[in-house]
C-alpha positions, 0 to 999 in steps of 0.5 A: 501814803503813796507807797501804800496806795501803789501796793493796794492798787497792784493787789486790786488790779491783780485780783480784779484782772483774774475775776474779769478774765474769768467772767469774759472767757467763761472758764470755770475749770481748775486751771483758772482757779489755780491762776487766780489763787496764785495771783492773789497770793502774789498780791498778799505777799506784796502787802505783807512785805509792805507791812514789814517795811512799815514796822522797820521804818517806825522809830524805836523808843529810847531805852534808858534801861541799860546795864548801869541802870540795872546794876544800880536798881539791883543794888538798891533793891538788895540794900532795901531788903537788908535794911541798909540803904546807906550802902547805896552810895552816891558813886553808884548814882553818879555812874548811872547818871554818866551812863544815861548822859552818854546814851543821850549823846550817842543816840542823837537826841542832843542833835535835835536842838541846834548847839545843844550837843556841842554845849553838853560836850563842853560842859561835861569836863566841868562836871567830871567830879567825885566825892573826894574832889568835892571835899578837897575843893571845899576845904581849899576854898574855905581854908586856902591859907594852908595850901601851897600847891596851886598849879594844874596838872598837865599832860603832854601827848605827842602827835606826828603828822607828815613827819612833824612831831607836835607836843599837845598840852592838856589839863587833867579833869577835876576828879584827878586835879584839885586845882582844876575848875569845875561848875558842880560846886558853884552850881550846888552852892548857889542853889543852897544859898538861894534856899537858905535865903528863902528860909531866912525870909520864911522864919521872919514871916516875909516869905514870897515865891518871888524871893527865889527868882529875885535872889537868883537873878541878883547873884547871877547878874552880879557874877555876869558883870564880874566875869565881863569886867575880868574878861576886859582886864584880861583882854587889855593884858592880852591874856586868854582864860576860858569863859567857863573857867572864869564862871567857875572861879567866880562861883566859888563865893556861893560856898562861903555865902551859904556858910554865912547864912547858915551860921546867921540862921542858927545862932540867930534862932538860938541866941538872937545874934543872927547879924553878928554871926553872919558878919563874923563868918563873912570876914573869914569866908570873904577873905578866904575867897579873895585869897583863893582868887588871888592865888588862882589868878596869879597862877593862870595869868602869865608873868609876861603880859602886854607892855601897853596894858595894865600891870599884872600885879594890880589886876590880880589884886583887883580881881581878888578884891572884887570877890570881897565886894561882890560877896557883900553886895549879894548878902541877904541879911535884912531879916536875920534876927 
């Protein structure tokens, strides 16, 4: 480094000048020795200061050992020692993951990839769930006929700027509102459905590693086309719904598909009625998903839309019917017994 060369050169020049002066003049008394020693100590002080600056300039490694991690590990160790591992519930793991995620954002690592920090902040609200929300949401997706409340919980905050009072409306997070969309349940349901499809192929002796990406690509591709079609319909009606909300609503179908595949595998293995069990369950889950989308879209799309666009009633019914069609299209029943 150029800085190191400067300090090393200064140190050499100081020591070298003392030696040359001593040889040139020929002094060997105590005063010249003291001057040379003082000059060498001055150069040594510069070298020590430079080494300290080097140590301070080195980046410190990221420390994931925070209080939340320590508390979780301590509780896990105590539970293991007492033989009660079930006491370490998923809430402690979720708290630790949330703490690590915040640390990841605050330390600036997410800024290394362009757009990553903004994407993580946008996705964070869709994963703010807890166990109670997941259970309630699963019941609402599979049995939507028993529910009557479909409106989202709103919060109004007052903002004052230059003497003007503005009311800002925001929505509650999923953990505080069962009608809020999330991406945790759709993503976990998709993963479960893909693994069950792989199990179906494996029990029939037809498993291949390409089954996993093939099923995943088919599901995500179909969902993408569905979201684009819904987005075009909303554009014609001059209605705006966030894209991630649409991805969430259209992803709840994977929960019903997982139930279908599980029932087909179970009854097919024990009684040999895999196809019949799958399609019998399919009638319920597809109808439930369609009704769920019907209520959600009817609540999110305003009553008054563009007069030049398509009718609101027809579009809502079309969105609901598309769930029935896409559930049938992505079904994997070829190797069910």
